Phi, psi and omega in degrees: 000127166275100195242118174271122183237131177261122182258015178285173179101183180288158173105178179266181183307311182303320177296320177300318178293310179303313180297314179298318177287326174302312187291326178296320178287321186289332182260354165107356176295332174242128186255156174311133180100335182300137176280125175282154179300156175293154178304322179292315179294316189284326178299319182290322181290327184270343182074036184233176185281146184300322181297331179289319174291322174303319179294324176294314176305317179301321178293324181288321179299312185293333179267004174087005180278337182219162178217140175275135174247119191303121174086354186242317173136207186246128179237156166298130192287145167294127181078032180297150182306136181285165181303140180239143170282122181207145176299139184306126173068331191289323176255014175295127180295152183257123182285164179294155182283169183300331180291346178233047190293338182288348184257167179210154183263127178242088191246122179286160186292336184263014180297135181291160182298330182219105191261099173255026181286156178280156171069027184239106174282171182273113183288339174289344181267358180294134178285083192298304186304313176296313178302321180298314185291321177296320175304306181302316179289325172305305181303324176299309182297320184296318183293324183280342182296167178294141180295158179122183173276151185274185178291130178300335181279351178122168171303128179300329180286320176298313180300324178288327182288321180289318181296323179292320185297308186289334178292326183274312191282322186240001180068027181278143174268110186195150164245166177305329184288338183266018187235146177232125177278133182235166179282082185063184177298326184295324174302316184299313175306313188295318179298311183294318184296322186281334178270331188261340198243129167258156177302135186087352173299137170284133175234129179276130168237151173290148182226099010280161181199187187283120186295321181292333167289317176302318188295329178289326177284326170297325177298330180276359178101000184291150175265110187276131182248094180295123176247134186296159172237144174232203179300337177252019179093206180304132174282096184295334174300338180267006185288142177279162185268004196233013186280149184275326186204169177219129176254119187224159181241069194286336182280327177210089186310132177260115011251359184301329180085355182279169180251130180297125186291164185294320182294323181284328175302310176299317184294322178295315177296320176296324176299313182296319181292325181290319188259001181058043181260162177255136178258124178261103186270109184265105183252077192276335181210029184282359173296337187258088175249132186246347183199156181057152182287129179296140171290152177293146186294153175300328177303318184288329186279343189290124173247356186245014179052055175247000187256126168253125182258126184249124178232168184207155172258009184296322179274326180280330178241272177206139175306322184289357176283333179062042183242119172215190181197159179230146176241114188241157172297156179304324180296337184263345187301317181300322177291321178295317177299312178300319183289332176287319181302316186289326184286356182149011181066311182193166174289155185304135196289311184298322178294324182290323175291323178293317180298320175301322180295317184293321180289315184292328186261010179080358181295321179293324175293327179290320182292325181289324179294322183289314180289329178301314180301309188297321178285335178297311183300323184285324174307309181293323180292318180296316180300321181294322183292315177302317186291326189276314187253352178244006180309323176299343189234331189224157166228138183285147183272129178301140177208128180265359188211174165089190185244022176205163170229150171266145172232118186268142184279150176296160174303137188096347174262116186264167182297334179297313174301322178297316184290332174295319176301311179302314178298315178297321178293318177300321181297342181245024172084014180244117177269121180209156186239148181271151179295331184283352167297337182269356195278145161286311179235093180310334188286337185252007181255134189289141179296148181164178174244148171255125188234115174270152182233007183297320188248010177253134179296150175300319176297343180266353186300308181306316180294323178295321181291317178300324176290325180292322174301322179286327176299316177303311184297325179289328182279000000 
């Protein structure tokens, strides 16, 4: 293929290669099924490093413009994204540099220039090459396996691998037999809501707390009871005597960021034992811990089999994989397995087998260690920027783990002003969320911002916070 590429414009050489190839696909010069030059050929023709071309190709594959075929090369993907309206280059996603060519950018066309939203890991850190190999091996294994549907609880090898990982990394007491693979944490909440709740049952939720978990239980007919959160987590003295379940985030409260204290952990377990309630422990991002020794999970402290532990790979890998799990007491497992079968029988088999390989061969562990360093640097940079530029309006809430921090407004700054700041920041390219967006009762939640750092470059944090400061001044 004689391919003309213009490498001018903003960004490094990998960005230029990526942009030129993307434009060629979008305007029809490259058609679905066309084979792209090999990285060696294109690098030689352009007079640049092969790793630079490989970085651009990885970004094209991750965004759906291209696909790799094992042993054959890289091709324009069938069903590649159609042209999107965007200012030339300004909103174009930046592929990783050649030094980080194993990562890839998975960037939506409408992604803000400065993304401080919660629950967003850095897609560029995803181990694309290892995942591609694991998918190919998983597909081979799945095709060779006996025909038919798999275990509703998930592939036994994957369940065993997850059990080994969480028992070591998080202190969870589990074997593969006590674990059910789900479609992300949300899939776990859906199963639990359908198995635990009858219409009208009271379910305790944190206020503020995770809206999507609340939605699953509300859809099952639950009566949601919001219980306030303070600097020590859920206020256990406010727990009602008649709830069927409580959904909590003790390791890194969503969105306030605090850790449930040891005393309140004991009080919560005692309440569940006394009222025969079930505790749903949502441990969504405690893999990323930056300070202090973690407290043991509620599941490990539980002696009455009242706790269901929910985990997810959405923050450690990518949300789009839809891979999560729950660990439940033995008495609950038959109903949960049957609910999983009725909800779709099982998670997609090839993805399960690929994830098992990433855990078993150590790729997942290496990825966690690498991203933990990456996110710690962003965590520290964001806290410093808040302290320096937002001190007249906000103070950061201490958080030892996770991919976000909460910044609390000083007295006299009301939620309405925070909402004006959020709107003004969005107009200047900064996506950020107010704390009351997570509230059951917005009138009793302290004004402030929830600020994620998973998907923003460390070097962009200072400018994002400066723009927030200007939004505060204008509001």
